[in-house]
C-alpha distance (Angstrom), angle and dihedral (degrees) to the residues before:
residue distance angle dihedral
M1 . . .
Q2 3.77 . .
Y3 3.80 117.6 .
P4 3.82 105.7 -147.3
D5 3.77 120.4 -149.5
Y6 3.80 98.5 -143.1
Y7 3.79 93.0 -169.3
K8 3.79 90.5 55.2
V9 3.82 91.5 46.7
L10 3.81 90.4 57.9
G11 3.80 93.3 36.5
V12 3.81 94.8 -123.8
A13 3.79 134.6 126.3
K14 3.80 122.2 -104.8
T15 3.80 86.9 -111.5
A16 3.83 92.7 55.0
T17 3.79 116.6 141.0
P18 3.83 121.8 -126.7
D19 3.80 89.1 -105.4
E20 3.82 91.9 53.0
I21 3.80 90.2 49.6
K22 3.82 91.2 50.0
K23 3.81 92.3 50.0
A24 3.82 92.3 47.4
Y25 3.79 91.2 50.3
R26 3.80 93.8 49.6
R27 3.80 91.7 48.5
L28 3.81 92.7 51.4
A29 3.80 93.2 42.1
R30 3.80 90.6 57.0
K31 3.80 89.5 51.1
Y32 3.81 100.3 44.5
H33 3.81 106.4 28.8
P34 3.82 103.7 130.3
D35 3.83 92.4 -132.6
V36 3.80 93.6 61.8
S37 3.83 108.3 13.7
K38 3.79 122.8 109.9
E39 3.82 91.7 -171.1
A40 3.81 121.4 114.6
D41 3.84 113.8 -88.9
P42 3.82 95.4 -7.6
A43 3.82 93.5 173.1
A44 3.83 93.3 63.8
R45 3.79 91.4 43.9
M46 3.80 91.0 48.9
A47 3.81 90.5 51.1
E48 3.81 89.6 56.0
I49 3.79 91.4 47.4
N50 3.81 92.9 48.9
E51 3.80 92.0 49.3
A52 3.81 93.1 48.8
N53 3.78 90.7 48.9
E54 3.81 92.5 47.3
V55 3.80 90.5 56.7
L56 3.80 101.4 37.8
S57 3.81 95.7 43.4
D58 3.82 91.9 53.7
P59 3.85 110.5 74.6
K60 3.83 93.9 -151.4
K61 3.79 94.8 47.2
R62 3.79 91.4 44.1
A63 3.82 91.2 52.1
A64 3.81 91.0 49.2
Y65 3.81 91.6 47.6
D66 3.81 91.5 48.8
A67 3.82 90.2 49.2
V68 3.82 94.9 56.0
G69 3.71 97.3 9.4
H70 3.75 136.1 157.3
E71 3.82 94.7 -64.1
A72 3.82 97.4 51.4
W73 3.82 92.4 49.9
A74 3.79 92.0 45.5
Q75 3.82 90.7 53.5
G76 3.78 89.9 64.3
A77 3.78 111.2 -74.2
R78 3.79 108.5 161.2
S79 3.79 112.0 -85.1
A80 3.76 125.6 -121.6
E81 3.79 89.5 -104.7
D82 3.81 89.4 64.2
V83 3.79 96.8 50.0
R84 3.78 102.0 41.6
P85 3.82 120.8 90.0
P86 3.81 117.5 -117.2
Y87 3.79 113.2 -70.9
G88 3.76 113.3 -83.0
Q89 3.83 94.3 15.0
Q90 3.81 109.7 153.2
G91 3.80 89.7 -5.5
F92 3.82 97.2 -61.4
D93 3.80 123.1 119.9
P94 3.84 108.6 -174.5
R95 3.79 91.2 -161.2
A96 3.80 96.5 53.7
G97 3.80 108.7 134.6
Q98 3.80 94.1 13.1
A99 3.79 119.3 149.9
D100 3.81 129.3 171.8
G101 3.81 93.0 -10.5
F102 3.82 94.9 -51.0
Y103 3.81 131.9 104.4
R104 3.77 118.0 -135.1
S105 3.80 111.9 -141.3
S106 3.79 126.8 -149.5
S107 3.81 87.8 -94.9
G108 3.79 90.4 57.9
A109 3.83 95.8 -109.6
Q110 3.77 117.3 136.0
H111 3.79 119.2 -130.3
S112 3.80 133.2 -173.2
D113 3.81 125.2 -117.7
F114 3.81 88.3 -104.1
F115 3.81 93.5 53.9
E116 3.79 93.1 46.3
E117 3.80 91.9 49.6
L118 3.79 93.1 49.3
F119 3.80 102.8 35.5
G120 3.80 111.3 8.0
Q121 3.78 140.0 68.0
A122 3.80 92.6 -39.1
A123 3.82 91.4 57.6
R124 3.79 92.1 49.5
A125 3.78 90.5 47.8
R126 3.81 89.9 52.3
A127 3.78 88.2 57.6
G128 3.82 88.0 61.9
Q129 3.80 94.1 -120.0
G130 3.79 93.6 137.7
H131 3.78 128.8 -133.3
A132 3.73 142.4 -126.5
G133 3.81 92.6 -64.9
G134 3.82 93.7 53.2
G135 3.81 127.5 -128.0
T136 3.80 128.7 71.8
F137 3.80 134.1 -78.6
N138 3.77 127.2 -116.3
W139 3.78 103.9 -144.3
P140 3.82 122.1 -176.9
G141 3.79 112.9 -133.1
E142 3.77 121.7 -109.0
D143 3.79 123.1 -100.1
Q144 3.79 111.3 -116.2
H145 3.80 129.5 -152.0
A146 3.80 128.8 -154.4
D147 3.79 138.4 164.2
I148 3.79 123.8 -122.6
T149 3.80 124.9 -166.8
L150 3.80 119.8 -150.2
S151 3.76 134.9 -177.0
L152 3.79 117.2 -118.5
A153 3.82 90.0 -107.4
E154 3.81 90.5 53.4
A155 3.79 90.6 50.6
Y156 3.82 88.9 54.4
H157 3.79 98.9 42.2
G158 3.81 107.4 21.3
A159 3.79 130.3 -114.7
E160 3.78 145.9 -142.7
R161 3.77 118.6 -121.6
T162 3.79 137.2 -179.1
L163 3.80 111.2 -144.8
Q164 3.80 129.4 -161.8
L165 3.81 107.5 -150.0
Q166 3.78 126.3 -166.7
S167 3.78 117.6 -144.2
V168 3.77 139.9 143.2
G169 3.77 133.0 -111.1
V170 3.77 137.9 -177.0
D171 3.79 122.0 -112.6
E172 3.82 127.5 -144.4
H173 3.81 89.6 -85.1
G174 3.79 93.9 55.7
Q175 3.82 92.9 -107.3
V176 3.79 120.0 141.7
I177 3.81 111.2 -119.9
P178 3.84 132.0 179.2
R179 3.79 117.7 -109.0
M180 3.79 136.2 -173.0
R181 3.79 123.8 -152.1
T182 3.80 134.6 -176.9
L183 3.79 121.9 -133.3
N184 3.82 128.3 -175.7
V185 3.81 110.1 -146.1
N186 3.80 131.5 -169.4
I187 3.80 108.9 -148.7
P188 3.83 109.3 -153.3
A189 3.79 121.9 -129.0
G190 3.78 115.6 -97.3
V191 3.80 104.7 36.7
A192 3.80 115.7 160.9
Q193 3.78 132.2 -139.3
G194 3.81 109.1 -81.1
Q195 3.82 94.3 9.6
L196 3.80 118.8 148.9
I197 3.80 115.5 -133.4
R198 3.80 111.4 -157.1
L199 3.79 117.9 -150.4
G200 3.79 106.4 -169.3
G201 3.79 116.3 -137.4
Q202 3.81 94.0 4.4
G203 3.79 96.1 105.6
G204 3.78 127.8 83.9
P205 3.82 115.7 -27.4
G206 3.80 119.4 -106.6
Q207 3.78 124.9 -127.4
G208 3.77 124.3 -123.7
S209 3.78 106.6 -10.6
G210 3.80 92.5 -25.1
A211 3.81 114.5 131.8
A212 3.79 120.5 -113.9
G213 3.77 117.3 -105.2
D214 3.79 125.2 -113.1
L215 3.79 129.3 -100.8
F216 3.80 117.1 -133.3
L217 3.81 117.7 -161.7
K218 3.80 117.0 -163.2
V219 3.81 111.4 -149.5
H220 3.80 120.0 -131.7
I221 3.80 116.7 -178.6
E222 3.78 113.2 -148.6
P223 3.79 111.8 -103.2
G224 3.76 111.9 -110.1
A225 3.80 97.2 -149.7
A226 3.80 104.9 -144.1
S227 3.82 95.3 -20.2
Y228 3.81 99.7 73.8
H229 3.80 144.3 -8.1
V230 3.80 127.8 -153.3
D231 3.80 124.7 -149.8
G232 3.81 110.4 176.4
R233 3.80 102.0 -58.3
D234 3.82 95.7 -21.9
V235 3.79 116.5 99.5
T236 3.80 127.0 -163.2
M237 3.79 117.7 -166.0
K238 3.79 135.3 168.3
V239 3.78 123.7 -113.7
F240 3.79 123.2 -170.8
V241 3.81 122.1 -134.8
A242 3.80 132.6 -177.4
P243 3.83 118.4 -109.6
W244 3.80 91.9 -110.7
E245 3.83 91.8 49.3
A246 3.79 89.6 54.2
A247 3.80 94.0 43.9
L248 3.81 99.5 42.1
G249 3.80 101.0 26.0
A250 3.79 125.1 -117.7
D251 3.78 146.2 -173.0
I252 3.80 106.8 -112.1
Q253 3.79 133.4 -175.8
T254 3.77 117.2 -134.2
S255 3.79 136.6 174.5
T256 3.83 115.6 -119.4
P257 3.82 135.3 168.5
A258 3.82 85.5 -101.6
G259 3.82 90.2 57.0
A260 3.81 135.0 -95.4
L261 3.80 109.9 -29.1
T262 3.81 135.7 -174.1
V263 3.79 110.0 -135.1
T264 3.80 130.5 -173.3
V265 3.80 113.8 -131.5
P266 3.82 108.5 -156.3
A267 3.81 117.8 -128.6
G268 3.78 113.7 -99.0
S269 3.81 94.8 30.7
V270 3.79 119.1 159.4
S271 3.79 133.7 -159.7
G272 3.79 112.0 -75.5
R273 3.79 95.4 30.7
K274 3.84 111.3 137.3
L275 3.76 124.5 -142.4
R276 3.81 112.7 -157.1
L277 3.81 118.8 -142.9
R278 3.80 106.4 -170.6
G279 3.78 116.9 -138.7
K280 3.80 94.0 6.7
G281 3.79 94.6 105.2
I282 3.80 123.7 90.0
P283 3.84 107.3 -34.4
G284 3.79 123.6 -117.1
K285 3.80 141.8 120.4
Q286 3.78 84.3 -55.2
A287 3.78 106.2 23.5
G288 3.75 119.0 -145.8
D289 3.78 126.3 -121.2
L290 3.79 128.6 -104.8
F291 3.80 116.4 -134.9
L292 3.80 117.5 -161.7
E293 3.79 110.8 -156.5
L294 3.80 110.9 -156.1
D295 3.78 119.8 -130.8
I296 3.79 118.3 -177.7
A297 3.81 113.5 -132.4
V298 3.80 111.2 -151.0
P299 3.82 114.5 -151.5
S300 3.79 119.5 -138.6
A301 3.79 122.4 -114.6
V302 3.81 108.9 -123.0
T303 3.78 109.3 143.1
D304 3.80 125.3 57.0
A305 3.79 90.6 -111.5
Q306 3.80 91.4 53.6
K307 3.79 91.6 49.5
E308 3.78 91.0 49.6
A309 3.80 89.9 50.2
W310 3.82 91.6 54.8
E311 3.79 91.2 45.7
S312 3.81 89.8 51.9
L313 3.81 89.2 49.6
S314 3.79 92.2 52.1
K315 3.82 90.6 50.4
A316 3.81 89.8 50.9
Y317 3.83 89.4 59.1
P318 3.80 104.7 43.7
G319 3.79 93.8 159.0
F320 3.81 97.9 43.2
K321 3.83 116.5 123.5
A322 3.78 118.7 -164.9
R323 3.82 89.0 -164.4
G324 3.75 118.9 46.0
P325 3.83 132.6 9.0
N326 3.80 120.2 -35.7
């Protein structure tokens, strides 16, 4: 199924006013009307333009389209093929009158699969209003997709979140209307970057005895700028060491998402060296690793004693070059 971007079809912004939409439609209609247009396949183009205008010029339809919209469907919302009953079931064929990917309504207007699924016969059937064959439909609910952003600590230890989810419903008149619902979610400990969390039955509601769809949450772990980087379950974070700890080696204590750890810094370490702590990354059936990237913190020289110490150090390395090979 194609997922039309009605705003793009009319060439207007998502913030377009009703007057701007009307003007855009009139301009395109003059260009593509089959009776006067010299463009290639003007009838198909005009059908797209008419459909976009029908949705965007109607405040209720526009609100419903914006709630689910082109982007939400394109990200993986269940297609119309998944939510329709088999053809001919209970006397209803959802493709009756279809030609070239468009439905033709009783008024003669052609509509795309997307429009028919969101606003047409399928929407009225979801409302349980019946059809020519009598009886009611059992429609499974749609799967829904959403993103959730977690801190690194929440990825390690789990979290509780309250989500506001946009969806659409059908009112008693069979009209599609936007709806908002609140869902409390327990995020388990040990979720990885990009992981999908499936919440069974928390997607779109079914109609009749149809089961509700599922909700899929895609995990995004907050970027840590220069402090840490996440790759799946592996975590790389910086840890600062003193020049003498790097040069002579030392056991240091450092705070990590896995808790306070004592780490051995090998003698002769330089900035950028990584210490690998196996299994200390994000937990899971196969826990990731934690990489500590050393960064040497250079203290300032303020007191006379500190200045003398740095001068003594420079004399101890007469051939040392900070720039270029040593």
